[in-house]
C-alpha positions in Angstrom: -8.5 10.3 24.9 -5.4 9.9 27.2 -3.4 8.1 24.6 -4.3 10.6 22.0 -3.1 13.4 24.3 0.1 11.5 25.2 0.9 10.9 21.5 0.3 14.6 20.7 2.6 15.6 23.6 5.3 13.4 22.3 4.8 14.9 18.8 5.3 18.4 20.2 8.5 17.4 21.9 9.8 15.6 18.9 9.0 18.5 16.6 11.2 20.8 18.7 14.0 18.1 18.6 13.5 17.7 14.9 14.9 21.2 14.2 17.8 20.6 16.6 18.5 17.0 16.1 22.0 15.3 16.2 24.0 15.6 13.0 25.7 12.2 13.7 24.4 8.7 13.8 24.5 8.4 17.6 23.4 4.9 18.5 22.1 6.0 21.9 19.8 8.6 20.4 18.6 6.2 17.7 18.0 3.6 20.5 15.9 6.1 22.4 13.8 7.0 19.3 13.3 3.4 18.4 12.3 2.6 22.0 9.6 5.3 21.6 8.5 3.6 18.4 8.1 0.3 20.3 6.3 1.8 23.4 3.9 3.9 21.4 3.1 1.1 19.0 2.4 -1.2 21.9 0.1 1.4 23.5 -1.7 1.9 20.1 -2.5 -1.8 19.6 -3.2 -2.7 23.2 -6.1 -0.4 23.8 -9.7 -1.0 24.5 -11.7 -1.5 21.3 -15.2 -0.1 21.5 -16.5 -2.0 18.4 -17.3 -5.7 19.0 -16.7 -6.6 15.4 -13.2 -5.1 15.5 -12.2 -6.5 18.9 -9.7 -9.3 18.4 -9.7 -8.8 14.6 -6.1 -9.0 13.2 -6.9 -8.6 9.5 -7.8 -4.9 9.2 -6.5 -1.8 7.5 -4.6 -0.4 10.5 -2.7 -3.6 11.3 -1.5 -4.0 7.7 -0.7 -0.3 7.2 1.2 0.0 10.5 3.2 -3.2 9.7 4.2 -1.5 6.4 5.1 1.7 8.2 7.2 -0.1 10.8 9.1 -2.1 8.2 9.8 0.8 5.8 10.6 3.5 8.3 12.4 1.7 11.1 13.9 -1.8 10.2 17.2 -0.4 8.8 17.8 1.6 12.0 17.5 -1.6 14.1 19.9 -3.3 11.7 22.3 -0.4 12.2 22.1 -0.7 16.0 22.8 -4.4 16.0 25.7 -4.1 13.6 24.1 -5.5 10.4 24.5 -2.3 8.5 27.7 -0.2 8.5 27.5 3.6 9.1 29.3 4.0 5.8 26.3 2.6 3.8 25.6 5.8 1.8 23.2 4.0 -0.6 20.7 3.7 2.3 21.7 6.5 4.7 22.7 9.0 1.9 24.1 11.6 4.4 24.9 10.7 8.0 24.1 14.3 9.1 20.3 13.9 8.4 19.7 10.3 9.5 18.6 11.1 13.0 16.5 14.0 11.7 14.9 11.6 9.2 14.2 9.0 11.9 12.6 11.7 14.0 10.4 12.7 11.1 9.3 9.1 10.6 8.4 8.7 14.3 6.3 11.9 14.2 4.6 10.6 11.1 3.8 7.3 12.8 2.4 9.1 15.9 0.2 11.3 13.7 -1.1 8.2 12.1 -2.1 6.9 15.5 -3.7 10.3 16.5 -5.6 10.4 13.2 -6.8 6.8 13.7 -8.0 7.6 17.3 -9.7 10.8 16.2 -12.3 9.1 13.9 -15.7 8.7 15.4 -18.4 6.6 13.9 -21.5 8.4 12.7 -24.6 7.6 14.7 -26.8 7.8 11.5 -25.9 4.8 9.4 -26.2 5.2 5.6 -29.0 3.1 4.2 -27.8 1.5 1.0 -30.1 0.4 -1.8 -31.3 -3.1 -0.9 -31.2 -4.3 -4.5 -29.3 -7.1 -6.2 -27.6 -6.0 -9.4 -26.3 -8.6 -11.9 -22.6 -8.5 -12.8 -22.7 -10.1 -16.3 -21.2 -7.1 -18.1 -18.6 -6.6 -15.4 -17.4 -10.2 -15.8 -17.4 -10.0 -19.6 -15.1 -6.9 -19.3 -12.8 -8.7 -16.9 -12.3 -11.4 -19.5 -12.0 -8.9 -22.3 -9.2 -7.0 -20.5 -7.5 -10.3 -19.6 -7.4 -11.2 -23.4 -6.1 -7.7 -24.2 -3.5 -8.2 -21.4 -2.3 -11.5 -22.9 -2.2 -10.1 -26.5 -0.2 -7.0 -25.5 2.3 -8.2 -22.8 5.9 -8.8 -23.8 6.5 -12.6 -23.6 10.1 -12.0 -22.4 8.6 -10.1 -19.5 6.4 -13.0 -18.6 9.3 -15.4 -18.7 11.1 -13.8 -15.7 11.7 -10.4 -17.2 10.3 -8.3 -14.4 12.6 -5.3 -13.8 14.7 -6.3 -16.8 12.6 -5.8 -19.9 9.7 -3.6 -20.9 6.3 -4.9 -20.0 4.8 -4.0 -23.4 3.2 -1.0 -25.1 0.0 0.2 -23.6 0.0 -2.5 -21.0 -0.1 -0.1 -18.0 -3.7 1.0 -18.7 -4.9 -2.5 -19.6 -3.5 -3.7 -16.4 -5.2 -1.0 -14.4 -8.5 -1.6 -16.2 -8.3 -5.3 -15.5 -7.7 -4.6 -11.8 -10.5 -2.1 -11.8 -13.1 -4.5 -13.2 -12.0 -7.3 -11.0 -12.4 -5.1 -7.9 -15.8 -3.9 -9.2 -17.0 -7.4 -9.7 -15.9 -8.6 -6.2 -17.6 -5.6 -4.6 -20.9 -6.1 -6.3 -20.9 -9.8 -5.8 -20.2 -9.5 -2.1 -23.1 -7.0 -1.7 -25.4 -9.3 -3.6 -24.4 -12.2 -1.4 -25.3 -10.3 1.7 -28.6 -9.2 0.3 -29.4 -12.8 -0.7 -29.8 -13.6 3.0 -27.6 -16.7 2.9 -26.1 -17.9 6.2 -23.1 -20.0 7.2 -21.1 -18.9 4.2 -18.0 -20.9 3.8 -14.9 -20.0 1.7 -16.0 -22.5 -0.8 -19.5 -21.0 -1.1 -17.9 -17.5 -1.3 -15.5 -18.5 -4.1 -18.3 -20.2 -6.0 -20.3 -17.0 -5.7 -17.5 -15.0 -7.4 -18.1 -17.2 -10.5 -15.9 -19.1 -12.9 -15.1 -16.1 -15.2 -13.6 -14.1 -12.4 -11.8 -17.0 -10.7 -10.3 -18.4 -13.9 -9.2 -14.9 -15.0 -7.5 -14.2 -11.7 -5.7 -17.6 -11.7 -4.4 -17.0 -15.3 -3.4 -13.5 -14.6 -1.6 -14.3 -11.3 0.3 -17.2 -13.1 1.8 -14.7 -15.5 2.7 -12.4 -12.5 4.5 -15.3 -10.7 6.3 -16.3 -13.9 7.5 -12.7 -14.4 8.9 -12.4 -10.9 6.6 -9.6 -9.8 5.0 -10.0 -6.4 2.9 -6.9 -5.8 -0.3 -8.0 -7.7 -0.2 -11.4 -6.2 -0.4 -10.0 -2.6 -2.9 -7.3 -3.6 -5.4 -9.7 -5.3 -5.2 -12.4 -2.6 -5.9 -9.7 0.0 -8.8 -8.4 -2.1 -10.5 -11.8 -2.5 -10.0 -12.6 1.2 -11.3 -9.2 2.2 -14.5 -9.8 0.3 -15.0 -13.0 2.3 -14.5 -11.3 5.6 -16.8 -8.5 4.7 -19.6 -10.9 4.0 -19.0 -13.2 7.0 -17.5 -10.7 9.5 -15.3 -13.5 10.7 -12.2 -12.7 12.8 -8.7 -13.7 12.0 -6.8 -14.5 15.2 -3.5 -12.8 16.0 -1.4 -15.9 15.9 -2.8 -16.9 12.5 -2.3 -13.4 11.2 1.3 -13.2 12.3 2.0 -16.7 10.8 0.5 -15.6 7.5 2.6 -12.5 7.5 5.8 -14.5 8.1 5.0 -17.1 5.5 3.9 -14.5 3.0 7.1 -12.4 3.5 9.2 -15.6 3.2 7.6 -16.5 -0.1 8.0 -13.0 -1.4 11.7 -13.1 -0.6 12.0 -16.5 -2.4 10.2 -15.2 -5.5 12.5 -12.1 -5.4 15.6 -14.3 -5.5 14.1 -16.6 -8.1 13.5 -13.8 -10.6 17.3 -12.9 -10.5 18.2 -16.2 -12.1 18.6 -16.8 -15.9 15.4 -16.4 -17.9 16.3 -19.6 -19.7 15.4 -21.6 -16.6 11.8 -22.7 -15.9 9.9 -21.1 -13.1 10.1 -24.3 -10.9 13.8 -24.5 -11.5 14.2 -20.9 -10.4 12.3 -21.5 -7.2 14.3 -24.7 -6.4 17.5 -22.8 -6.9 16.2 -20.0 -4.7 15.5 -22.4 -1.9 19.0 -24.0 -2.3 20.6 -20.5 -2.2 19.0 -19.9 1.3 18.5 -16.2 0.8 17.6 -15.6 4.4 21.1 -16.5 5.6 22.7 -14.3 3.0 20.8 -11.1 4.0 22.4 -9.3 6.9 19.2 -8.3 8.7 17.4 -9.2 11.9 14.3 -9.7 9.6 15.7 -10.7 6.1 12.2 -11.5 4.8 11.3 -7.8 4.7 14.7 -6.2 4.0 13.8 -5.3 0.4 10.6 -3.5 1.5 12.6 -1.8 4.3 15.0 -0.4 1.7 12.5 2.3 0.8 13.7 4.2 3.8 16.4 5.7 1.6 13.6 7.8 0.0 13.2 9.6 3.4 16.9 10.3 3.6 17.0 11.7 0.0 14.0 13.9 0.8 15.4 15.3 4.0 18.9 15.8 2.6 17.8 17.5 -0.6 14.7 19.6 0.4 14.6 22.5 1.2 18.5 22.9 1.2 18.8 22.3 -2.6 15.2 22.6 -3.8 12.2 24.4 -2.5 9.1 22.5 -1.2 6.5 21.5 -3.8 3.6 23.0 -1.8 1.0 20.3 -2.5 2.0 19.7 -6.2 2.4 15.9 -5.9 -0.9 15.5 -4.1 -2.7 17.8 -6.6 -1.3 15.7 -9.5 -2.5 12.5 -7.9 -6.0 13.9 -7.7 -6.1 15.2 -11.2 -4.9 11.9 -12.7 -8.3 10.5 -11.7 -9.9 12.1 -14.8 -8.4 11.1 -18.1 -6.7 14.0 -19.8 -7.3 16.4 -16.9 -3.6 16.4 -16.1 -3.1 18.6 -19.2 -3.9 21.5 -16.8 -0.5 20.8 -15.1 1.1 22.5 -18.2 -0.9 25.6 -17.4 -0.4 25.6 -13.7 3.2 24.6 -13.4 6.2 26.1 -15.3 8.3 23.0 -15.2 6.5 19.8 -16.3 9.6 17.7 -16.9 9.6 14.0 -15.9 11.2 14.6 -12.5 8.0 16.3 -11.3 5.7 13.5 -12.4 5.4 12.4 -8.7 7.5 11.9 -5.6 9.0 8.6 -6.9 10.2 10.4 -10.1 11.6 13.2 -7.9 13.5 10.8 -5.7 14.9 9.1 -8.8 16.0 12.4 -10.2 17.7 13.4 -6.9 19.6 10.2 -6.9 20.4 9.7 -10.6 19.9 13.0 -12.3 18.2 13.7 -15.7 19.1 10.3 -17.2 18.0 7.6 -14.8 18.4 3.9 -15.6 15.9 2.6 -13.1 13.3 3.9 -10.6 14.3 4.5 -7.0 10.8 4.6 -5.6 9.4 6.7 -2.8 7.7 6.5 0.6 4.6 7.9 2.1 6.7 10.0 4.5 8.8 11.4 1.7 5.7 12.0 -0.4 4.2 14.3 2.3 7.5 15.8 3.2 8.2 17.0 -0.4 5.0 19.1 -0.4 5.3 20.9 2.9 8.1 19.5 5.1 7.3 18.6 8.7 3.8 20.2 8.4 3.1 18.1 5.4 4.0 14.9 7.2 1.9 15.9 10.3 -1.2 16.7 8.3 -0.9 13.9 5.7 -0.2 11.1 8.2 -3.1 12.3 10.4 -5.5 11.9 7.5 -3.9 8.6 6.6 -4.7 7.2 10.1 -8.1 8.8 10.1 -9.2 7.2 6.8 -7.8 3.8 7.8 -10.0 3.8 10.9 -13.0 4.9 8.8 -12.3 2.1 6.3 -12.2 -0.7 8.8 -15.3 0.5 10.6 -17.1 0.5 7.2 -15.9 -3.0 6.5 -16.6 -4.7 9.8 -19.2 -2.6 11.7 -21.6 -1.6 9.0 -23.5 -4.4 7.3 -24.0 -2.5 4.0 -21.9 0.7 3.7 -22.4 3.2 0.9 -21.0 2.2 -2.4 -18.2 4.7 -2.3 -17.2 3.6 1.3 -17.2 0.0 0.2 -15.0 0.8 -2.8 -12.6 2.8 -0.6 -12.1 0.1 2.0 -11.6 -2.6 -0.6 -9.1 -0.7 -2.7 -7.1 0.6 0.3 -6.8 -2.7 2.2 -5.3 -4.2 -1.0 -2.6 -1.6 -1.0 -2.3 -0.9 2.8 1.0 -2.7 3.1 2.5 -0.9 0.1 1.3 2.7 1.0 4.4 3.0 3.3 6.6 2.7 0.2 4.4 4.7 -2.2 1.9 7.5 -1.4 -1.5 7.7 0.3 -3.3 9.1 -2.8 -1.7 6.6 -5.2 -4.8 4.4 -5.3 -7.3 7.3 -5.3 -7.7 7.0 -9.0 -8.6 3.3 -8.6 -11.2 4.2 -6.0 -12.9 6.7 -8.3 -12.8 4.5 -11.4 -14.2 1.5 -9.5 -17.0 3.6 -8.0 -17.9 5.1 -11.4 -18.0 1.6 -13.0 -20.3 0.3 -10.3 -22.6 3.2 -10.8 -22.7 2.6 -14.6 -23.4 -1.1 -13.9 -26.3 -0.2 -11.6 -27.9 2.6 -13.7 -27.1 1.5 -17.2 -26.7 -2.3 -17.3 -29.4 -2.9 -14.7 -32.1 -0.5 -15.9 -34.9 -3.0 -15.7 -34.2 -3.6 -12.0 -34.4 0.1 -11.1 
């Protein structure tokens, strides 16, 4: 309670400063704000954990999400303080007059995440899930079907190192999404079945064997194409999802030192793959990786943490947002959040035409809006967004305060469902699985970005239970 009140008091003080912040990039002010980031983050992580299953557990939603928030919202400011980034870097800072204001907004958002997280209380009455094993035959068949459709549709030039350079292929977006949806559905149902089977001393080998050959082979083949293309997001997401299933079944704890080591190694590999994809598409994948190691990308990047510099670059979305809204454009008043909810139901977004006057591409979402701000009506690439910018566009400071509170609240709920409850409700299980897979990337996207996946997976699991398992009901 004390920490929550302390964080709230700091938020109130920062909110007053936000409207009267420095209009220059004063290093002393930035140092003070970053010191507050460090102190409050330390207080957040080094607190007494009431849940035994979460005590000492490194691999959980909050750890991954906060890591993403720290990298995206604060890394570039540290680089500026130590002299790695010049004050004249307008690509990142956009407008020097709003940088301190943007940093203050990010700090308020981080603190509201902490407050939301600490505000969640576990229900005393635990949901009693159906204690029934449901087969996954049809789910696995559909995983294979969508993998075949994926291979038959994807642009071969994209696979051969064309990520970010050539089009992925017509209709591939929905096929990709459906493949991911059925993979997650299969993992969820198989982990629930494994718990209900009563098996003990489950090793990683037993767990992977339980997932079955169709799923394992499909994932390997899919991730190979991801690696060859130069994309890295799906690789991280699926590895986290598979590992999460194992931890859900066993409730084993990942120690801090191993977690930090895994983050460092993972970030380094991601950087290597990012450099590799920049080489000529005529080279083989192994040749690209070898050249990437020879290039020593870490020494070339001027950053105290070069492994995550690319991820940290999303902070420019915050600067674009604060610089442009509301001075040059009014707030969106919940439009982007509404659109992310309506996209859950196919064709439901046609109501956007009725509700909103302007339905041009720039209003498709906060990422499209940032791209339009930066490049105008004829963009040549996507600029991306951030969770802070996404909430800010809708209601400014109030939007960030409310949005980040619920972000933290639901991350705490997710990890309690994962580690504390033996068999959570089907929807809770779906939520914590989907959101741990994207927890790192929410900082550079939006909180509701994966809500569609949650609903689709949940519906698929219900169909599997009530339609494909009729004789077991």
